[in-house]
N, CA, C and O atoms as CSV, one atom per row, in Angstrom:
chain,resi,resn,atom,element,x,y,z
A,1,UNK,N,N,85.414,121.626,99.114
A,1,UNK,CA,C,86.674,121.007,98.782
A,1,UNK,C,C,86.387,119.728,98.008
A,1,UNK,O,O,85.490,118.959,98.357
A,2,UNK,N,N,87.153,119.519,96.967
A,2,UNK,CA,C,86.985,118.353,96.106
A,2,UNK,C,C,88.328,117.634,96.025
A,2,UNK,O,O,89.351,118.252,95.731
A,3,UNK,N,N,88.320,116.348,96.283
A,3,UNK,CA,C,89.568,115.582,96.308
A,3,UNK,C,C,89.520,114.444,95.292
A,3,UNK,O,O,88.457,113.887,95.016
A,4,UNK,N,N,90.678,114.110,94.743
A,4,UNK,CA,C,90.804,112.981,93.827
A,4,UNK,C,C,92.159,112.324,94.082
A,4,UNK,O,O,93.003,112.866,94.795
A,5,UNK,N,N,92.347,111.163,93.494
A,5,UNK,CA,C,93.630,110.485,93.651
A,5,UNK,C,C,94.746,111.379,93.127
A,5,UNK,O,O,94.590,112.052,92.108
A,6,UNK,N,N,95.869,111.378,93.832
A,6,UNK,CA,C,97.021,112.185,93.435
A,6,UNK,C,C,97.705,111.588,92.215
A,6,UNK,O,O,97.735,110.372,92.030
A,7,UNK,N,N,98.250,112.468,91.392
A,7,UNK,CA,C,99.116,112.053,90.289
A,7,UNK,C,C,100.545,112.120,90.825
A,7,UNK,O,O,101.080,113.210,91.030
A,8,UNK,N,N,101.156,110.976,91.050
A,8,UNK,CA,C,102.465,110.914,91.717
A,8,UNK,C,C,103.569,110.605,90.730
A,8,UNK,O,O,103.390,109.823,89.797
A,9,UNK,N,N,104.724,111.235,90.949
A,9,UNK,CA,C,105.886,110.848,90.163
A,9,UNK,C,C,106.483,109.583,90.789
A,9,UNK,O,O,106.080,109.170,91.877
A,10,UNK,N,N,107.424,108.991,90.106
A,10,UNK,CA,C,107.991,107.710,90.556
A,10,UNK,C,C,108.647,107.816,91.924
A,10,UNK,O,O,108.555,106.890,92.729
A,11,UNK,N,N,109.304,108.929,92.192
A,11,UNK,CA,C,109.973,109.127,93.482
A,11,UNK,C,C,108.961,109.150,94.628
A,11,UNK,O,O,109.165,108.500,95.653
A,12,UNK,N,N,107.876,109.896,94.452
A,12,UNK,CA,C,106.847,109.966,95.486
A,12,UNK,C,C,106.199,108.602,95.686
A,12,UNK,O,O,105.948,108.188,96.818
A,13,UNK,N,N,105.930,107.910,94.589
A,13,UNK,CA,C,105.318,106.589,94.671
A,13,UNK,C,C,106.215,105.622,95.445
A,13,UNK,O,O,105.731,104.868,96.289
A,14,UNK,N,N,107.507,105.643,95.164
A,14,UNK,CA,C,108.440,104.767,95.877
A,14,UNK,C,C,108.491,105.107,97.364
A,14,UNK,O,O,108.593,104.207,98.197
A,15,UNK,N,N,108.423,106.385,97.705
A,15,UNK,CA,C,108.426,106.794,99.115
A,15,UNK,C,C,107.190,106.261,99.829
A,15,UNK,O,O,107.276,105.776,100.957
A,16,UNK,N,N,106.057,106.353,99.176
A,16,UNK,CA,C,104.813,105.849,99.771
A,16,UNK,C,C,104.868,104.333,99.910
A,16,UNK,O,O,104.470,103.791,100.941
A,17,UNK,N,N,105.356,103.646,98.883
A,17,UNK,CA,C,105.456,102.188,98.943
A,17,UNK,C,C,106.410,101.745,100.045
A,17,UNK,O,O,106.164,100.731,100.697
A,18,UNK,N,N,107.486,102.480,100.265
A,18,UNK,CA,C,108.419,102.148,101.341
A,18,UNK,C,C,107.737,102.284,102.701
A,18,UNK,O,O,107.916,101.437,103.576
A,19,UNK,N,N,106.958,103.345,102.876
A,19,UNK,CA,C,106.243,103.531,104.135
A,19,UNK,C,C,105.178,102.460,104.317
A,19,UNK,O,O,104.973,101.980,105.432
A,20,UNK,N,N,104.499,102.080,103.246
A,20,UNK,CA,C,103.519,100.998,103.329
A,20,UNK,C,C,104.176,99.719,103.828
A,20,UNK,O,O,103.629,99.028,104.687
A,21,UNK,N,N,105.347,99.407,103.289
A,21,UNK,CA,C,106.067,98.208,103.720
A,21,UNK,C,C,106.472,98.302,105.185
A,21,UNK,O,O,106.394,97.325,105.928
A,22,UNK,N,N,106.901,99.484,105.584
A,22,UNK,CA,C,107.361,99.697,106.955
A,22,UNK,C,C,106.226,99.558,107.971
A,22,UNK,O,O,106.412,98.956,109.029
A,23,UNK,N,N,105.057,100.109,107.659
A,23,UNK,CA,C,103.956,100.086,108.627
A,23,UNK,C,C,102.969,98.944,108.410
A,23,UNK,O,O,102.097,98.710,109.247
A,24,UNK,N,N,103.099,98.233,107.294
A,24,UNK,CA,C,102.226,97.096,107.020
A,24,UNK,C,C,100.795,97.489,106.690
A,24,UNK,O,O,99.863,96.727,106.943
A,25,UNK,N,N,100.624,98.659,106.134
A,25,UNK,CA,C,99.294,99.150,105.762
A,25,UNK,C,C,99.346,99.753,104.367
A,25,UNK,O,O,100.372,100.292,103.954
A,26,UNK,N,N,98.234,99.661,103.642
A,26,UNK,CA,C,98.124,100.320,102.343
A,26,UNK,C,C,97.756,101.784,102.563
A,26,UNK,O,O,97.000,102.109,103.479
A,27,UNK,N,N,98.288,102.659,101.727
A,27,UNK,CA,C,98.005,104.088,101.808
A,27,UNK,C,C,97.414,104.568,100.486
A,27,UNK,O,O,97.827,104.121,99.416
A,28,UNK,N,N,96.459,105.471,100.565
A,28,UNK,CA,C,95.903,106.127,99.394
A,28,UNK,C,C,96.321,107.587,99.443
A,28,UNK,O,O,96.332,108.191,100.516
A,29,UNK,N,N,96.664,108.158,98.302
A,29,UNK,CA,C,97.088,109.551,98.229
A,29,UNK,C,C,96.031,110.373,97.498
A,29,UNK,O,O,95.653,110.058,96.369
A,30,UNK,N,N,95.561,111.424,98.155
A,30,UNK,CA,C,94.561,112.317,97.577
A,30,UNK,C,C,95.115,113.730,97.493
A,30,UNK,O,O,95.861,114.169,98.368
A,31,UNK,N,N,94.745,114.434,96.440
A,31,UNK,CA,C,95.041,115.850,96.292
A,31,UNK,C,C,93.703,116.584,96.248
A,31,UNK,O,O,92.763,116.125,95.599
A,32,UNK,N,N,93.615,117.723,96.936
A,32,UNK,CA,C,92.341,118.426,97.067
A,32,UNK,C,C,92.432,119.839,96.504
A,32,UNK,O,O,93.497,120.456,96.483
A,33,UNK,N,N,91.280,120.332,96.046
A,33,UNK,CA,C,91.161,121.685,95.519
A,33,UNK,C,C,89.943,122.338,96.154
A,33,UNK,O,O,88.929,121.685,96.399
A,34,UNK,N,N,90.056,123.634,96.416
A,34,UNK,CA,C,88.897,124.381,96.883
A,34,UNK,C,C,88.069,124.774,95.665
A,34,UNK,O,O,88.556,125.477,94.780
A,35,UNK,N,N,86.840,124.328,95.621
A,35,UNK,CA,C,85.915,124.678,94.539
A,35,UNK,C,C,84.567,125.038,95.148
A,35,UNK,O,O,84.214,124.571,96.231
A,36,UNK,N,N,83.828,125.867,94.443
A,36,UNK,CA,C,82.492,126.245,94.879
A,36,UNK,C,C,81.471,125.464,94.065
A,36,UNK,O,O,81.474,125.537,92.836
A,37,UNK,N,N,80.599,124.717,94.735
A,37,UNK,CA,C,79.561,124.013,93.988
A,37,UNK,C,C,78.608,125.020,93.343
A,37,UNK,O,O,78.306,126.065,93.919
A,38,UNK,N,N,78.150,124.691,92.164
A,38,UNK,CA,C,77.237,125.564,91.427
A,38,UNK,C,C,75.794,125.247,91.792
A,38,UNK,O,O,75.460,124.106,92.109
A,39,UNK,N,N,74.957,126.251,91.746
A,39,UNK,CA,C,73.515,126.034,91.879
A,39,UNK,C,C,72.985,125.618,90.515
A,39,UNK,O,O,73.281,126.256,89.505
A,40,UNK,N,N,72.202,124.549,90.489
A,40,UNK,CA,C,71.606,124.078,89.234
A,40,UNK,C,C,70.111,123.896,89.432
A,40,UNK,O,O,69.655,123.593,90.534
A,41,UNK,N,N,69.354,124.081,88.363
A,41,UNK,CA,C,67.906,123.897,88.459
A,41,UNK,C,C,67.564,122.405,88.430
A,41,UNK,O,O,68.422,121.565,88.158
A,42,UNK,N,N,66.322,122.098,88.707
A,42,UNK,CA,C,65.897,120.687,88.791
A,42,UNK,C,C,66.119,119.933,87.484
A,42,UNK,O,O,66.467,118.752,87.506
A,43,UNK,N,N,65.923,120.601,86.345
A,43,UNK,CA,C,66.143,119.946,85.060
A,43,UNK,C,C,67.598,119.543,84.876
A,43,UNK,O,O,67.890,118.428,84.444
A,44,UNK,N,N,68.504,120.448,85.204
A,44,UNK,CA,C,69.935,120.147,85.096
A,44,UNK,C,C,70.327,119.059,86.087
A,44,UNK,O,O,71.119,118.174,85.764
A,45,UNK,N,N,69.770,119.126,87.298
A,45,UNK,CA,C,70.081,118.125,88.317
A,45,UNK,C,C,69.651,116.733,87.866
A,45,UNK,O,O,70.374,115.761,88.084
A,46,UNK,N,N,68.500,116.631,87.249
A,46,UNK,CA,C,68.027,115.332,86.752
A,46,UNK,C,C,68.947,114.803,85.657
A,46,UNK,O,O,69.238,113.608,85.618
A,47,UNK,N,N,69.405,115.681,84.769
A,47,UNK,CA,C,70.338,115.251,83.718
A,47,UNK,C,C,71.656,114.782,84.316
A,47,UNK,O,O,72.235,113.796,83.858
A,48,UNK,N,N,72.129,115.486,85.336
A,48,UNK,CA,C,73.372,115.084,86.016
A,48,UNK,C,C,73.191,113.707,86.649
A,48,UNK,O,O,74.054,112.839,86.514
A,49,UNK,N,N,72.077,113.510,87.334
A,49,UNK,CA,C,71.820,112.219,87.992
A,49,UNK,C,C,71.738,111.076,86.983
A,49,UNK,O,O,72.258,109.989,87.236
A,50,UNK,N,N,71.095,111.312,85.852
A,50,UNK,CA,C,70.998,110.272,84.820
A,50,UNK,C,C,72.378,109.893,84.287
A,50,UNK,O,O,72.680,108.713,84.107
A,51,UNK,N,N,73.209,110.901,84.039
A,51,UNK,CA,C,74.553,110.619,83.529
A,51,UNK,C,C,75.404,109.917,84.585
A,51,UNK,O,O,76.171,109.010,84.262
A,52,UNK,N,N,75.273,110.331,85.843
A,52,UNK,CA,C,75.985,109.642,86.929
A,52,UNK,C,C,75.628,108.161,86.941
A,52,UNK,O,O,76.503,107.300,87.039
A,53,UNK,N,N,74.345,107.879,86.840
A,53,UNK,CA,C,73.888,106.482,86.869
A,53,UNK,C,C,74.411,105.709,85.664
A,53,UNK,O,O,74.863,104.572,85.799
A,54,UNK,N,N,74.349,106.325,84.493
A,54,UNK,CA,C,74.797,105.649,83.272
A,54,UNK,C,C,76.299,105.345,83.308
A,54,UNK,O,O,76.741,104.308,82.815
A,55,UNK,N,N,77.074,106.258,83.897
A,55,UNK,CA,C,78.538,106.103,83.899
A,55,UNK,C,C,79.087,105.501,85.189
A,55,UNK,O,O,80.280,105.209,85.278
A,56,UNK,N,N,78.220,105.311,86.195
A,56,UNK,CA,C,78.640,104.824,87.532
A,56,UNK,C,C,79.747,105.701,88.112
A,56,UNK,O,O,80.773,105.211,88.584
A,57,UNK,N,N,79.506,107.015,88.063
A,57,UNK,CA,C,80.441,107.992,88.632
A,57,UNK,C,C,79.642,108.999,89.448
A,57,UNK,O,O,78.412,109.011,89.408
A,58,UNK,N,N,80.356,109.845,90.188
A,58,UNK,CA,C,79.750,110.989,90.858
A,58,UNK,C,C,80.202,112.254,90.142
A,58,UNK,O,O,81.390,112.431,89.872
A,59,UNK,N,N,79.265,113.123,89.839
A,59,UNK,CA,C,79.569,114.383,89.165
A,59,UNK,C,C,79.240,115.535,90.103
A,59,UNK,O,O,78.277,115.459,90.866
A,60,UNK,N,N,80.031,116.598,90.051
A,60,UNK,CA,C,79.809,117.790,90.859
A,60,UNK,C,C,79.829,119.000,89.925
A,60,UNK,O,O,80.818,119.236,89.232
A,61,UNK,N,N,78.752,119.752,89.910
A,61,UNK,CA,C,78.708,120.985,89.130
A,61,UNK,C,C,79.408,122.077,89.932
A,61,UNK,O,O,79.114,122.283,91.109
A,62,UNK,N,N,80.341,122.776,89.278
A,62,UNK,CA,C,81.084,123.848,89.947
A,62,UNK,C,C,81.033,125.101,89.090
A,62,UNK,O,O,80.854,125.029,87.874
A,63,UNK,N,N,81.190,126.237,89.726
A,63,UNK,CA,C,81.284,127.500,88.994
A,63,UNK,C,C,82.726,127.719,88.569
A,63,UNK,O,O,83.661,127.447,89.323
A,64,UNK,N,N,82.891,128.214,87.354
A,64,UNK,CA,C,84.234,128.530,86.882
A,64,UNK,C,C,84.710,127.569,85.924
A,64,UNK,O,O,85.830,127.694,85.429
């Protein structure tokens, strides 16, 4: 399963902000997808790691 921040419309965002005000806590919204990680060889893995480091991100190889 792979999750990222949700893309919210204004109505959903306002609902979340109202609940944040009510409970006095910040909330983060994530949307998840079922994905299968891909098998990669050591050469590909090293290239992925180098790019992750250069961009300060995490990358996941998936099939499909």
